C-alpha positions as CSV (number, residue, x, y, z in Angstrom):
1,M,-5.0,121.2,-28.8
2,A,-6.7,123.8,-30.9
3,G,-8.7,126.3,-28.9
4,D,-7.1,125.5,-25.5
5,I,-4.9,127.3,-23.0
6,V,-2.8,124.7,-21.1
7,P,-1.0,125.2,-17.8
8,I,2.6,123.9,-17.9
9,E,5.4,123.5,-15.4
10,L,9.0,124.2,-16.5
11,G,12.0,123.0,-14.5
12,L,14.6,125.7,-15.0
13,T,17.6,127.2,-13.2
14,E,15.4,129.1,-10.7
15,G,13.4,126.0,-9.9
16,N,10.0,124.8,-11.0
17,L,8.1,127.6,-12.7
18,F,4.4,127.7,-13.9
19,T,3.0,129.4,-16.9
20,L,0.4,129.0,-19.6
21,W,0.8,127.8,-23.2
22,A,-1.7,128.4,-26.0
23,P,-1.1,125.8,-28.7
24,R,-1.9,126.9,-32.2
25,W,-5.3,128.5,-32.7
26,R,-7.0,130.4,-35.5
27,E,-8.4,133.8,-35.9
28,G,-9.9,134.1,-39.3
29,D,-7.2,133.2,-41.8
30,D,-4.3,133.7,-39.3
31,E,-2.7,131.1,-37.0
32,W,-1.2,131.9,-33.6
33,E,0.7,130.2,-30.9
34,A,1.7,131.9,-27.6
35,F,2.7,131.7,-24.0
36,L,1.7,133.8,-21.0
37,G,3.9,136.9,-21.3
38,L,4.1,140.3,-22.8
39,E,6.2,141.3,-25.9
40,D,9.7,139.8,-25.3
41,D,9.0,138.4,-21.8
42,L,7.7,135.0,-21.0
43,Y,5.9,135.1,-17.7
44,A,6.5,132.3,-15.3
45,L,5.3,132.1,-11.7
46,P,6.9,130.3,-8.7
47,S,3.8,128.4,-7.7
48,V,0.4,127.4,-9.0
49,A,-1.2,129.8,-6.5
50,A,0.8,132.7,-8.0
51,L,-0.2,131.7,-11.5
52,V,-3.8,131.6,-10.5
53,A,-3.6,135.0,-8.8
54,F,-1.9,136.6,-11.8
55,V,-4.3,135.2,-14.3
56,R,-7.3,136.4,-12.3
57,T,-6.0,139.9,-11.9
58,D,-4.0,140.7,-15.1
59,D,-5.3,141.8,-18.4
60,D,-2.1,143.1,-20.0
61,N,-0.5,140.1,-21.6
62,D,-0.3,138.3,-24.9
63,L,-3.1,135.8,-24.2
64,V,-5.9,138.3,-23.4
65,D,-7.2,138.0,-27.0
66,H,-7.2,134.3,-27.0
67,P,-10.8,132.9,-27.2
68,A,-10.4,130.9,-24.0
69,W,-8.9,133.7,-21.9
70,E,-12.1,134.6,-20.1
71,T,-12.7,131.0,-19.4
72,I,-9.3,130.5,-17.9
73,K,-9.8,133.4,-15.6
74,Q,-12.8,131.8,-14.1
75,V,-11.8,128.2,-13.7
76,Q,-11.1,126.7,-10.2
77,A,-7.6,127.2,-9.0
78,A,-6.8,123.5,-9.1
79,E,-7.5,123.4,-12.8
80,L,-4.4,125.5,-13.4
81,A,-2.2,122.9,-11.8
82,P,-0.3,121.2,-14.7
83,D,-0.8,117.5,-15.1
84,D,2.1,115.1,-15.4
85,K,2.0,115.3,-19.2
86,H,2.6,119.0,-19.2
87,S,5.4,119.1,-16.5
88,Y,8.8,119.4,-18.1
89,D,12.1,118.9,-16.2
90,L,14.2,120.9,-18.6
91,I,17.3,121.0,-16.4
92,G,17.3,117.2,-16.3
93,V,17.3,116.7,-20.1
94,P,21.1,115.9,-20.3
95,E,20.7,113.2,-17.6
96,L,17.7,111.9,-19.4
97,A,19.5,111.6,-22.7
98,A,22.3,109.7,-20.9
99,E,20.0,106.9,-19.8
100,D,19.2,103.9,-21.9
101,P,16.7,104.6,-24.7
102,K,13.7,102.9,-23.1
103,P,10.2,103.8,-24.3
104,E,9.4,105.9,-21.2
105,V,12.8,107.8,-21.5
106,L,12.2,108.6,-25.1
107,A,8.6,109.8,-24.4
108,E,9.8,112.1,-21.7
109,L,12.7,113.4,-23.7
110,E,10.5,114.0,-26.8
111,D,8.1,116.0,-24.7
112,A,10.8,118.2,-23.2
113,L,12.5,118.8,-26.5
114,E,9.2,119.7,-28.2
115,I,8.2,122.3,-25.6
116,V,11.6,123.9,-25.7
117,R,11.5,124.0,-29.5
118,I,8.1,125.7,-29.4
119,I,9.2,128.2,-26.8
120,G,12.2,128.9,-29.0
121,E,10.0,129.6,-32.1
122,V,7.4,131.6,-30.3
123,C,9.9,133.8,-28.4
124,E,12.4,133.9,-31.3
125,L,15.3,132.6,-29.2
126,T,18.1,132.2,-31.7
127,P,20.2,129.8,-29.6
128,V,17.2,127.5,-29.3
129,T,16.1,127.6,-32.9
130,K,19.7,127.2,-34.1
131,F,20.1,124.1,-31.9
132,F,17.1,122.4,-33.4
133,N,17.5,123.5,-37.0
134,G,21.1,122.6,-37.0
135,N,20.7,119.2,-35.5
136,P,18.0,117.2,-37.5
137,I,19.1,114.0,-35.8
138,L,17.0,115.1,-32.8
139,G,14.0,114.2,-34.8
140,A,14.9,110.5,-34.3
141,V,13.5,110.7,-30.8
142,T,10.0,111.1,-32.1
143,V,9.9,107.7,-33.7
144,G,10.2,105.6,-30.6
145,T,12.7,102.8,-29.9
146,T,13.0,101.7,-33.5
147,N,15.8,104.1,-34.4
148,F,17.9,103.0,-31.4
149,A,18.0,99.2,-32.0
150,G,21.3,97.5,-32.8
151,R,24.8,98.9,-32.9
152,E,23.8,101.7,-35.3
153,G,20.9,102.7,-33.2
154,I,23.0,102.8,-30.0
155,D,25.5,104.9,-31.8
156,L,22.7,107.3,-32.9
157,W,21.5,107.5,-29.3
158,V,25.0,108.3,-28.0
159,R,25.4,111.0,-30.6
160,I,22.2,112.6,-29.5
161,G,23.2,112.4,-25.9
162,R,26.6,114.1,-26.6
163,L,24.9,116.8,-28.7
164,I,22.6,117.6,-25.9
165,A,25.4,117.5,-23.3
166,K,27.4,120.0,-25.4
167,H,24.7,122.6,-26.2
168,W,22.0,122.3,-23.6
169,D,23.5,124.9,-21.2
170,D,23.2,127.4,-24.0
171,V,19.5,126.4,-24.5
172,I,18.8,126.8,-20.8
173,D,20.6,130.2,-20.7
174,A,18.4,131.4,-23.5
175,L,15.2,130.2,-21.7
176,D,16.4,131.8,-18.4
177,E,16.9,135.1,-20.1
178,V,13.4,135.3,-21.5
179,I,11.7,134.3,-18.3
180,T,10.2,137.1,-16.2
181,T,8.4,136.7,-12.9
182,P,5.6,139.4,-12.8
183,K,4.2,140.9,-9.6
184,V,1.2,139.2,-8.1
185,D,-1.7,140.8,-6.2
186,A,-1.2,139.8,-2.6
187,E,-4.9,139.4,-1.8
188,A,-5.5,137.3,-4.9
189,L,-2.5,135.2,-4.0
190,A,-3.8,134.5,-0.5
191,A,-7.3,133.6,-1.9
192,A,-5.7,131.2,-4.4
193,E,-3.6,129.5,-1.7
194,V,-6.7,129.0,0.4
195,E,-8.7,127.6,-2.6
196,L,-5.9,125.2,-3.5
197,A,-5.5,124.0,0.1
198,A,-9.3,123.3,0.3
199,A,-9.1,121.4,-3.0
200,A,-6.2,119.3,-1.8
201,S,-8.0,118.5,1.5
202,A,-11.2,117.5,-0.4
203,E,-9.1,115.2,-2.6
204,D,-7.4,113.6,0.3
205,E,-10.8,112.8,1.8
206,D,-11.5,111.0,-1.5
207,E,-15.3,111.4,-0.8
208,P,-16.9,114.0,-3.0
209,E,-19.5,116.0,-1.2
210,F,-22.2,115.5,-3.8
211,D,-22.0,111.7,-3.3
212,S,-23.3,112.0,0.3
213,V,-26.7,113.2,-0.7
214,D,-28.9,111.9,-3.6
215,P,-30.7,114.9,-5.0
216,L,-33.5,112.6,-6.2
217,Y,-34.3,111.8,-2.6
218,E,-33.4,115.1,-0.9
219,N,-36.2,116.7,1.1
220,G,-37.8,119.2,-1.3
221,D,-38.7,121.5,1.7
222,D,-35.1,122.0,2.7
223,E,-34.8,125.8,3.3
224,D,-31.0,125.7,2.6
225,D,-31.5,124.5,-1.0
226,D,-30.3,127.0,-3.6
227,S,-33.0,127.7,-6.2
228,A,-30.5,128.0,-9.0
229,D,-29.2,124.5,-8.2
230,E,-32.7,123.1,-8.1
231,N,-33.3,124.5,-11.6
232,E,-30.2,122.9,-12.9
233,V,-31.2,119.5,-11.4
234,D,-34.7,119.9,-13.0
235,E,-33.2,120.6,-16.4
236,D,-30.8,117.6,-16.1
237,D,-33.7,115.4,-15.1
238,F,-35.8,116.6,-18.0
239,W,-33.2,115.6,-20.7
240,A,-32.3,112.4,-18.9
241,G,-36.0,111.6,-18.5
242,V,-36.7,111.9,-22.3
243,G,-33.4,110.1,-23.2
244,I,-32.1,112.9,-25.4
245,D,-28.9,115.0,-25.1
246,P,-28.4,118.5,-26.4
247,I,-25.1,118.7,-28.1
248,R,-23.0,121.7,-29.3
249,I,-20.8,121.5,-32.4
250,Y,-18.1,123.9,-33.5
251,T,-16.9,123.8,-37.1
252,D,-15.2,126.2,-39.5
253,G,-18.7,127.1,-40.5
254,G,-19.8,128.2,-37.1
255,E,-21.5,127.0,-33.9
256,F,-24.4,124.6,-34.0
257,L,-26.8,123.4,-31.4
258,T,-28.7,120.1,-32.0
259,L,-30.0,117.0,-30.3
260,R,-29.0,113.3,-30.2
261,C,-30.1,110.2,-28.6
262,Y,-29.2,106.5,-28.8
263,L,-31.7,103.7,-29.5
264,G,-29.7,100.8,-28.2
265,D,-26.3,101.4,-29.7
266,D,-27.6,103.3,-32.7
267,P,-27.2,107.1,-32.7
268,V,-30.2,109.2,-33.8
269,F,-29.9,112.9,-34.4
270,L,-32.4,115.7,-34.8
271,G,-32.4,115.3,-38.6
272,K,-33.7,113.3,-41.5
273,K,-32.2,110.8,-44.0
274,G,-28.7,111.2,-42.6
275,Q,-28.8,115.0,-42.6
276,I,-28.3,116.6,-39.1
277,F,-30.2,119.8,-38.4
278,G,-28.1,122.4,-36.6
279,F,-29.3,125.6,-35.0
280,G,-27.4,128.9,-34.3
281,S,-29.4,129.7,-31.2
282,E,-31.5,128.0,-28.5
283,R,-34.5,130.1,-29.5
284,A,-34.3,128.8,-33.1
285,L,-34.0,125.2,-31.9
286,T,-37.0,125.6,-29.5
287,R,-39.1,127.2,-32.2
288,F,-38.3,124.3,-34.6
289,L,-39.1,121.7,-32.0
290,A,-42.5,123.3,-31.3
291,D,-43.5,123.6,-34.9
292,N,-42.1,120.5,-36.6
293,D,-42.3,116.8,-36.3
294,D,-40.9,115.9,-39.7
295,H,-37.6,114.5,-38.4
296,D,-36.2,111.3,-36.9
297,L,-36.6,112.2,-33.3
298,A,-40.4,112.6,-33.7
299,G,-40.8,108.9,-33.6
300,L,-39.5,108.7,-30.0
301,S,-42.2,108.0,-27.4
302,T,-40.8,110.9,-25.3
303,F,-40.8,113.5,-28.1
304,N,-44.3,114.7,-27.2
305,D,-42.8,115.8,-23.9
306,V,-40.1,117.8,-25.7
307,Q,-42.5,119.4,-28.1
308,A,-44.9,120.3,-25.2
309,A,-42.0,122.0,-23.3
310,A,-40.9,123.8,-26.5
311,E,-44.5,125.1,-27.2
312,T,-44.5,126.7,-23.7
313,N,-40.9,127.9,-24.2
314,D,-39.8,126.0,-21.1
315,L,-36.8,124.3,-22.7
316,E,-33.3,125.0,-21.6
317,Y,-30.2,123.5,-23.1
318,E,-27.5,122.7,-20.5
319,V,-24.9,121.0,-22.8
320,L,-22.6,118.7,-20.8
321,P,-18.8,118.9,-21.5
322,E,-18.8,115.5,-23.0
323,N,-21.4,116.7,-25.6
324,V,-19.3,119.6,-26.8
325,Y,-17.4,118.9,-30.1
326,A,-14.8,121.3,-31.4
327,M,-13.8,120.2,-34.9
328,Q,-11.7,123.2,-35.9
329,G,-8.0,122.9,-36.3
330,I,-7.6,119.2,-35.8
331,G,-6.4,118.6,-39.3
332,E,-3.6,121.2,-38.8
333,D,-2.7,119.7,-35.5
334,I,-2.4,116.2,-37.0
335,L,0.5,117.5,-39.1
336,D,2.5,118.1,-35.9
337,G,2.2,114.5,-34.8
338,P,0.2,112.5,-32.2
339,R,2.1,114.0,-29.2
340,R,1.1,117.6,-30.0
341,I,-2.6,116.9,-30.4
342,D,-5.3,117.3,-27.7
343,E,-6.3,113.7,-27.3
344,H,-9.6,114.6,-25.5
345,Q,-10.7,116.9,-28.3
346,L,-9.7,114.3,-30.9
347,D,-11.5,111.5,-29.1
348,L,-14.7,113.6,-29.0
349,A,-14.4,114.5,-32.6
350,V,-14.0,110.8,-33.6
351,E,-17.1,110.0,-31.6
352,L,-19.1,112.7,-33.4
353,L,-17.9,111.7,-36.8
354,T,-18.6,108.0,-36.1
355,D,-22.1,108.7,-34.7
356,A,-22.9,110.9,-37.7
357,A,-21.7,108.3,-40.1
358,D,-23.6,105.5,-38.4
359,Y,-26.7,107.7,-38.4
360,A,-26.3,108.3,-42.2
361,G,-25.6,104.6,-42.8
362,I,-22.2,105.1,-44.4
363,D,-19.0,103.2,-43.6
364,T,-16.4,105.7,-44.7
365,V,-15.5,106.8,-41.1
366,N,-15.1,103.4,-39.7
367,E,-13.0,102.3,-42.7
368,A,-10.8,105.4,-42.5
369,L,-10.3,105.0,-38.7
370,A,-9.6,101.3,-38.7
371,T,-6.3,100.7,-36.8
372,T,-4.9,99.1,-39.9
373,T,-5.0,102.5,-41.7
374,P,-2.4,105.3,-41.2
375,L,-5.0,107.7,-39.8
376,G,-6.6,105.0,-37.6
377,W,-3.2,104.1,-36.2
378,F,-2.4,107.8,-35.6
379,V,-5.8,108.4,-33.8
380,D,-5.5,105.2,-31.7
381,Y,-2.0,106.2,-30.6
382,A,-2.9,109.8,-29.9
383,V,-6.0,108.9,-27.9
384,H,-4.4,106.0,-26.0
385,P,-0.8,107.0,-25.7
386,D,1.6,104.2,-24.6
387,P,5.4,104.8,-24.5
388,K,5.8,101.0,-25.0
389,R,4.1,101.2,-28.4
390,L,5.8,102.2,-31.7
391,A,4.7,105.8,-32.4
392,P,3.5,106.7,-35.9
393,S,6.2,108.4,-37.9
394,G,5.7,111.6,-40.0
395,P,5.2,113.3,-42.2
396,F,1.5,113.2,-41.5
397,D,0.2,114.9,-44.6
398,N,-1.8,111.9,-45.7
399,E,-3.4,111.4,-42.3
400,A,-4.3,115.1,-42.2
401,E,-5.8,115.0,-45.7
402,V,-8.0,112.0,-44.9
403,W,-9.1,113.6,-41.7
404,R,-10.1,116.8,-43.5
405,A,-12.1,114.8,-46.0
406,L,-14.0,113.1,-43.2
407,V,-14.8,116.4,-41.6
408,H,-15.8,118.0,-44.9
409,D,-18.2,115.1,-45.5
410,F,-19.6,115.5,-42.0
411,E,-20.1,119.3,-42.6
412,D,-21.9,118.6,-45.8
413,R,-24.5,116.6,-43.8
414,L,-24.8,119.2,-41.1
415,T,-27.5,121.6,-42.2
416,R,-28.2,124.9,-40.6
417,R,-31.9,125.3,-40.0
418,G,-32.0,128.5,-38.0
């Protein structure tokens, strides 16, 4: 989850409350993890609308220095509604632990215990950290149903249930004490409520507005067309027409902009002999495309169109979300297990590593990520979670080491050219 801010829902004594969680991120050599709050207070709001309004109007909290804070302030209100994976019924944990240890029960219990443990560490809540540090048998929940098979397994499950029943009230009390509900701007709250209602209505209709008109056949003389929208469509048409995608890559070495296409199923990057050329700015990439044809994209029949646009400085690079690859921090996240990792970020990173290896004609990535290897099993479980499957068990030092080696090899073949 490196680099993200995630909306979460916490079921506590006062009801369901909404806040933001920033999983571990890096600033230089330092690692941080935080929740929406200020100093000793963890801010939680009574509704998604209140959370949206607060985020849009407040700049005095512990997340303002997070690299994604400005992005979070500008997202649509519906994007701050927690998904099912990040909704935690903390009050119901004892009842959950009293059920049979089915896969779905274990998955839900593991998620709830994990978020409470993190809150305890970040907010320095002694009753919470004492509960987890003093009861290592809670870790058995993370391994799936294997630990709870047979008489000994059932006995272990009963012990965990009794342990939670005995101490969970103290855990909840500690969480309740650190929760603060901040004031929310009334106008911002009303605007967020209207926006959420509109989003819900549009979802109920289940017919996206953009499906009703095909922009390729829309009347070009329509006076209501927005010129900015037209420019975006033209740019999308250009890259789609030439069959090449701009991609953006973030590594510990910085930010890179480059190009990639597929010939059949074979990826081809802007590069040569397996080396990928990366650029620090759009201007540098455009200048390179205008002046150079000594690279593997030059053989495409459409590259002349790209070069002509570059020569007249008419190229723009609208990078689609599925072509943005953030490689930082994944190795560290792997150490925390498959349920802590951002599966979307990991899935994209695997795609980039695989494409780059195929482009270079090497098999190391496919071999390391085969589902028969520890890392491959880890990645497959993280990207395609299924409570009915046996979860990989830690420690994950070996998986993290192999992953870092793959990324290091990739970075060696990513050459900055401008």
